[in-house]
C-alpha positions as CSV (number, residue, x, y, z in Angstrom):
1,M,99.2,131.6,31.7
2,T,96.4,131.3,29.2
3,T,94.6,127.9,28.9
4,V,92.5,126.7,26.0
5,S,89.2,127.6,27.8
6,D,90.5,131.1,28.6
7,Y,91.4,131.6,25.0
8,S,88.0,130.6,23.7
9,L,86.4,132.9,26.3
10,Q,88.6,135.8,25.1
11,K,87.5,135.2,21.5
12,K,83.8,135.6,22.5
13,S,84.5,138.6,24.6
14,Q,84.5,142.2,23.4
15,H,87.8,143.9,24.4
16,G,88.2,142.0,27.6
17,F,84.5,142.2,28.6
18,A,82.7,138.9,28.8
19,P,79.2,138.7,27.2
20,L,77.7,138.3,30.7
21,A,79.4,141.5,31.9
22,I,78.2,143.4,28.9
23,A,74.6,142.1,29.5
24,R,74.9,143.2,33.2
25,I,76.1,146.6,32.2
26,K,73.2,147.0,29.6
27,G,70.8,146.0,32.4
28,A,72.2,148.6,34.7
29,Q,71.9,151.2,31.8
30,R,68.2,150.3,31.5
31,A,67.8,150.7,35.2
32,N,69.5,154.0,35.1
33,Q,67.1,155.1,32.3
34,I,64.2,154.2,34.6
35,A,65.8,156.4,37.3
36,I,66.1,159.3,34.8
37,Y,62.4,158.9,33.8
38,L,61.5,159.0,37.5
39,I,63.5,162.3,37.8
40,Y,61.6,163.7,34.8
41,A,58.3,162.6,36.4
42,A,59.3,164.3,39.7
43,I,60.1,167.6,37.9
44,L,56.8,167.4,35.9
45,A,54.8,166.6,39.1
46,F,56.4,169.6,40.9
47,V,55.6,172.0,38.0
48,V,52.1,170.7,37.3
49,F,50.9,170.3,40.9
50,G,52.7,173.5,42.0
51,T,51.0,175.4,39.2
52,I,47.6,174.0,40.1
53,A,48.1,174.6,43.8
54,S,49.0,178.2,43.2
55,I,45.6,178.9,41.6
56,K,43.4,180.8,44.0
57,A,40.6,178.3,43.8
58,F,42.8,175.5,45.0
59,H,44.7,177.3,47.8
60,D,42.9,175.2,50.5
61,N,43.1,171.9,48.7
62,Q,45.3,169.7,50.9
63,L,45.5,166.9,48.4
64,L,47.1,169.1,45.8
65,Y,49.4,170.6,48.3
66,Q,50.5,167.1,49.4
67,L,51.0,166.0,45.8
68,F,53.0,169.2,45.1
69,Y,55.1,168.8,48.2
70,N,55.6,165.0,48.7
71,L,55.3,163.4,45.3
72,P,58.5,164.8,43.8
73,Y,60.4,163.8,47.0
74,A,59.0,160.2,46.7
75,L,59.8,159.9,43.0
76,V,63.4,161.1,43.5
77,A,63.8,158.8,46.6
78,L,62.8,155.9,44.4
79,T,65.9,156.5,42.3
80,I,68.3,156.1,45.2
81,P,68.4,152.3,45.2
82,I,68.6,152.2,41.4
83,T,71.6,154.6,41.4
84,I,73.4,152.7,44.1
85,Y,73.0,149.5,42.0
86,D,74.3,151.4,39.0
87,A,77.3,152.7,41.1
88,L,78.2,149.1,42.1
89,V,78.1,148.0,38.5
90,I,80.1,150.9,37.3
91,Y,82.6,150.4,40.1
92,R,82.8,146.6,39.4
93,Y,83.6,147.0,35.8
94,R,85.7,150.2,36.2
95,L,83.6,152.2,33.8
96,N,84.4,155.4,35.8
97,Q,87.0,156.4,38.3
98,A,86.3,155.0,41.8
99,S,86.8,158.5,43.3
100,M,84.1,160.0,41.1
101,I,81.7,157.3,42.1
102,A,82.5,157.6,45.8
103,M,82.3,161.4,45.6
104,S,78.9,161.5,43.8
105,I,77.3,158.9,46.1
106,G,79.0,160.1,49.2
107,V,78.3,163.8,48.9
108,S,74.7,163.1,48.0
109,T,74.3,160.8,51.0
110,I,76.0,163.2,53.4
111,I,73.9,166.1,52.2
112,L,70.7,164.1,52.4
113,I,71.3,162.7,55.8
114,G,72.7,166.0,57.1
115,G,69.7,167.9,55.8
116,L,67.3,165.4,57.4
117,L,69.1,165.5,60.8
118,F,70.1,169.1,61.2
119,A,67.9,171.2,58.8
120,D,64.7,169.1,58.9
121,T,64.6,169.1,55.1
122,A,65.5,166.7,52.3
123,W,65.3,169.0,49.3
124,L,69.0,169.7,48.9
125,G,70.0,166.1,49.4
126,L,67.5,164.8,47.0
127,S,68.5,167.4,44.5
128,C,72.0,166.0,44.7
129,W,70.7,162.6,43.7
130,L,69.3,164.1,40.5
131,G,72.8,164.6,39.2
132,V,74.0,161.1,40.1
133,A,71.7,159.4,37.6
134,F,72.8,161.8,34.8
135,L,76.5,161.2,35.7
136,F,76.0,157.5,35.4
137,K,74.1,157.9,32.1
138,V,77.3,159.6,30.7
139,S,79.4,156.7,32.0
140,F,77.3,154.1,30.3
141,K,77.2,156.1,27.1
142,R,81.0,156.4,27.0
143,F,81.4,152.7,27.6
144,F,79.1,151.7,24.8
145,N,80.6,154.3,22.5
146,F,84.0,152.8,23.3
147,L,82.8,149.3,22.3
148,E,81.3,150.6,19.1
149,V,84.5,152.4,18.1
150,E,86.6,149.3,18.9
151,K,84.3,147.1,16.9
152,D,84.5,149.5,13.9
153,T,88.3,149.5,14.3
154,E,88.4,145.7,14.3
155,I,86.2,145.5,11.1
156,A,88.5,148.0,9.4
157,E,91.6,146.0,10.3
158,E,90.1,142.7,9.0
159,A,89.2,144.3,5.7
């Protein structure tokens, strides 16, 4: 049963999404963009410090080796809490299938923990987390494209 307050709220919403929900989704999209920038920084750090560390004059430089080896891991690890938050927002507002969210987060977590426990390495697990941020980027883009198309359709119907 629709009450008067529900009707006024539906008029302000966009296709069933309250303005607060859209603002929360936009915030999660911005957080996801930060995660993607961190991933780009990790790749850049790996390439730059790896190249410098491979120069014969810097073979014995421990600082460059540590930057080459640990900085990309740390930058990608910083994206994990951000992508988990994004996953919760995407799941809450049903922007993607729950199975896709669970599989992307679950497989990445299992490979990361399994690599740390049994193979004493994190590179494969952290590389899985790279894809999660880009998957969520596509989910956010599809959602806002949907809102834009629906807004254009409404404007055409009103004219």
